[in-house]
C-alpha positions as CSV (number, residue, x, y, z in Angstrom):
1,M,101.0,62.6,-12.3
2,E,102.3,62.9,-8.8
3,T,105.8,64.1,-9.7
4,L,106.4,65.6,-6.2
5,K,105.0,62.7,-4.2
6,G,106.7,62.5,-0.8
7,K,108.1,66.1,-1.0
8,V,107.5,68.8,1.6
9,A,106.9,72.3,0.3
10,L,106.7,75.6,2.2
11,V,105.0,78.6,0.5
12,T,105.3,81.9,2.3
13,G,102.4,84.2,1.8
14,G,100.4,81.1,0.8
15,S,96.9,82.0,2.0
16,R,95.7,83.9,-1.1
17,G,96.6,85.1,-4.6
18,I,99.6,83.6,-6.3
19,G,100.8,81.9,-3.1
20,A,97.5,80.0,-2.7
21,A,97.5,78.9,-6.4
22,V,101.1,77.7,-6.0
23,A,100.3,75.7,-2.9
24,L,97.4,74.0,-4.6
25,A,99.5,73.2,-7.7
26,L,102.2,71.7,-5.6
27,A,99.7,69.6,-3.7
28,G,98.1,68.5,-6.9
29,A,101.6,67.1,-7.9
30,G,101.8,65.2,-4.7
31,A,103.6,67.5,-2.2
32,D,102.7,68.0,1.4
33,L,102.4,71.7,2.2
34,A,103.1,74.2,4.9
35,I,101.2,77.4,4.2
36,N,102.6,80.5,5.8
37,Y,100.5,83.6,6.5
38,R,100.9,86.7,8.5
39,E,97.4,87.9,9.3
40,R,94.6,86.2,7.4
41,S,94.1,82.9,9.2
42,A,90.7,82.2,7.7
43,D,92.1,82.3,4.2
44,A,95.0,80.1,5.2
45,E,92.7,77.6,6.8
46,K,90.5,77.5,3.6
47,I,93.6,76.6,1.5
48,R,94.7,74.1,4.0
49,A,91.3,72.4,3.8
50,E,91.5,72.3,0.0
51,I,94.9,70.7,0.2
52,R,93.7,68.0,2.6
53,K,90.8,67.2,0.3
54,L,93.5,66.3,-2.2
55,G,94.8,63.7,0.2
56,R,97.9,65.7,1.2
57,R,99.1,66.7,4.7
58,A,98.9,70.5,5.2
59,L,99.8,73.0,7.9
60,A,98.8,76.7,8.1
61,I,101.5,78.6,10.1
62,Q,101.3,82.2,11.2
63,A,104.6,84.0,11.0
64,D,106.0,87.3,10.0
65,V,108.8,86.0,7.7
66,S,110.7,89.3,8.0
67,Q,111.5,88.3,11.6
68,S,114.2,85.7,12.2
69,D,112.8,84.3,15.4
70,Q,109.4,83.7,13.8
71,V,111.1,82.1,10.7
72,R,113.0,79.7,13.0
73,K,109.8,78.7,14.7
74,M,107.9,78.2,11.5
75,V,110.6,76.1,9.9
76,G,110.9,74.1,13.1
77,Q,107.2,73.3,13.2
78,T,107.2,72.3,9.6
79,E,110.1,69.9,10.1
80,R,108.5,68.4,13.2
81,E,105.0,67.9,11.7
82,L,105.7,67.3,8.0
83,G,109.5,66.7,7.6
84,A,112.3,68.7,6.1
85,V,111.4,71.4,3.6
86,Q,112.5,70.4,0.1
87,I,110.7,72.9,-1.9
88,L,110.6,76.6,-0.8
89,V,108.6,79.2,-2.5
90,N,109.4,82.7,-1.3
91,N,106.2,84.4,-2.2
92,A,105.4,86.7,0.7
93,G,105.5,90.3,-0.3
94,M,103.9,93.7,-0.3
95,A,103.5,96.6,-2.7
96,R,102.5,100.1,-1.4
97,Q,102.3,102.7,-4.1
98,I,103.7,106.0,-2.9
99,K,104.5,109.2,-4.8
100,L,108.2,109.4,-5.5
101,E,108.7,112.5,-3.5
102,D,106.9,110.9,-0.5
103,I,108.9,107.7,-0.3
104,G,110.7,107.7,3.1
105,E,113.3,105.6,4.8
106,A,110.6,103.7,6.7
107,D,108.9,102.8,3.4
108,W,112.1,101.6,1.9
109,D,113.0,99.5,5.0
110,E,109.5,98.0,5.1
111,H,109.6,96.8,1.5
112,I,113.1,95.5,1.7
113,N,112.3,93.6,4.9
114,V,109.0,92.1,3.7
115,N,110.0,91.3,0.1
116,L,113.8,90.6,0.2
117,K,115.0,90.0,3.7
118,S,112.2,87.5,4.3
119,A,113.4,85.4,1.3
120,F,116.9,85.4,2.7
121,L,115.9,84.4,6.2
122,V,113.6,81.6,5.1
123,T,116.1,80.2,2.6
124,Q,118.9,80.2,5.2
125,A,116.6,78.4,7.6
126,V,115.7,75.5,5.3
127,L,119.1,75.2,3.6
128,P,120.8,72.9,6.2
129,Q,118.2,70.1,5.6
130,M,118.3,70.6,1.8
131,R,122.0,70.3,1.9
132,L,121.9,67.1,4.0
133,Q,119.5,65.5,1.6
134,R,121.3,66.9,-1.5
135,W,117.9,67.9,-3.0
136,G,116.1,71.2,-2.9
137,R,114.2,73.7,-4.9
138,I,114.3,77.4,-4.0
139,I,111.8,79.5,-6.0
140,N,111.5,83.3,-5.6
141,I,108.4,85.1,-6.7
142,S,109.7,88.5,-7.8
143,S,108.0,90.9,-10.3
144,T,108.5,92.5,-13.7
145,A,109.1,95.6,-11.7
146,A,112.6,94.2,-11.0
147,Q,113.3,94.5,-14.7
148,T,111.3,97.5,-15.8
149,G,110.8,99.6,-12.7
150,G,107.0,98.8,-12.8
151,L,104.2,100.9,-11.5
152,V,104.6,100.9,-7.7
153,G,107.9,102.8,-7.2
154,P,111.6,102.4,-6.7
155,H,111.3,101.0,-3.1
156,Y,109.3,98.1,-4.5
157,A,111.3,97.6,-7.7
158,A,114.6,97.5,-5.7
159,S,113.3,94.9,-3.2
160,K,112.1,92.7,-6.1
161,A,115.3,93.1,-8.1
162,G,117.2,91.9,-5.0
163,M,115.4,88.6,-5.3
164,L,117.0,87.9,-8.7
165,G,120.6,88.4,-7.3
166,L,119.7,86.2,-4.3
167,A,118.6,83.4,-6.6
168,H,121.7,83.8,-8.8
169,S,124.0,83.5,-5.8
170,Y,122.3,80.5,-4.3
171,A,122.2,78.8,-7.7
172,A,125.9,79.2,-8.3
173,L,126.9,78.1,-4.8
174,L,124.6,75.1,-4.5
175,A,124.6,73.7,-8.1
176,K,126.7,70.7,-7.2
177,E,124.5,69.8,-4.2
178,G,121.3,68.9,-6.0
179,I,119.7,72.3,-5.1
180,T,118.3,74.7,-7.7
181,A,117.4,78.3,-7.3
182,N,115.3,80.3,-9.7
183,T,113.0,83.3,-9.9
184,V,109.6,83.8,-11.4
185,C,108.8,87.4,-12.5
186,P,105.0,87.8,-13.0
187,A,103.7,91.1,-14.5
188,L,100.2,92.3,-13.7
189,V,98.3,89.2,-12.3
190,E,94.7,89.4,-11.1
191,T,95.0,89.4,-7.4
192,E,93.9,91.6,-4.5
193,M,97.1,93.5,-4.7
194,L,96.5,94.3,-8.3
195,R,93.0,95.5,-7.7
196,A,94.3,97.9,-5.0
197,N,96.6,99.6,-7.6
198,P,94.6,102.3,-9.4
199,R,97.4,102.7,-12.0
200,A,97.3,99.1,-13.1
201,T,96.2,98.7,-16.7
202,S,96.5,95.8,-19.2
203,S,97.3,98.3,-22.0
204,V,101.1,97.9,-21.1
205,I,100.9,94.1,-21.7
206,P,101.3,93.0,-25.4
207,I,99.0,90.0,-24.9
208,G,96.4,92.6,-23.9
209,R,95.1,91.2,-20.6
210,F,96.1,90.6,-17.0
211,G,97.6,87.2,-16.1
212,N,95.9,84.8,-13.7
213,V,97.3,83.1,-10.7
214,D,97.2,79.6,-12.2
215,E,99.5,80.7,-15.1
216,V,102.1,81.7,-12.5
217,A,101.6,78.6,-10.5
218,S,102.2,76.4,-13.5
219,V,105.7,77.9,-13.9
220,V,106.5,77.4,-10.3
221,L,105.4,73.7,-10.6
222,M,107.7,73.3,-13.6
223,L,110.7,74.6,-11.7
224,A,109.9,72.4,-8.7
225,E,109.9,69.4,-11.0
226,N,113.0,70.2,-13.0
227,A,116.5,69.4,-11.8
228,Y,118.4,71.1,-14.7
229,I,117.1,74.6,-14.6
230,T,118.9,76.8,-12.1
231,G,119.9,80.5,-11.8
232,Q,117.2,81.5,-14.2
233,T,114.5,84.2,-14.2
234,V,111.3,83.0,-15.8
235,N,109.1,85.9,-17.1
236,A,105.4,85.2,-16.8
237,N,104.4,88.7,-18.0
238,G,102.4,88.6,-21.2
239,G,105.3,90.0,-23.1
240,W,105.7,93.2,-21.1
241,Y,109.4,92.5,-20.6
242,M,111.2,90.3,-23.2
243,S,114.6,88.7,-22.7
């Protein structure tokens, strides 16, 4: 069922992993897509081609979403070529595991900028059009690390925890304008980022296995379709953190 037919979605970090799965899920529900990437153009073009095979319009836009000038250009291009962004998925992120005693100010700033500041910048850029239309979905992809500390380190956990507060604030301020804001917190999901973490083990997950990207994408799709869920954190974590 094309529940999102006619909607325009922007997925940051949409060229691979969770972001790519989310983009394909939204396209499958009828949305047109802008796929943001920073470096891997070939991966982004592959996802764009898959979306077009579904009969949807699709763009692949290179931008460092931690930089405000690049965010403005990205959103402007999306609005010109596809229309106003109605569904925003703040998925772009990084996770560099560093020993506690070796975490420096530059490491902290980099993770805050890429994981948290980017979500703020892109949300602020698309909000004017959402508010004009009185319809919008803001969905942040955070992490169980925001709730448990995780395996990467405090620099990563803090950046991901900030995304929860960001969604709570937008949800409260925009509830009467037809705009929802929610967060999805995946645990250990089989992606390239997970494979690069030597400490990752499914033994910490009660279900006993890593998640897959489609299991996270289905939660994002549900939030995009639903007008009554806002200000919530949805835990797609196999039972690692229960609330």
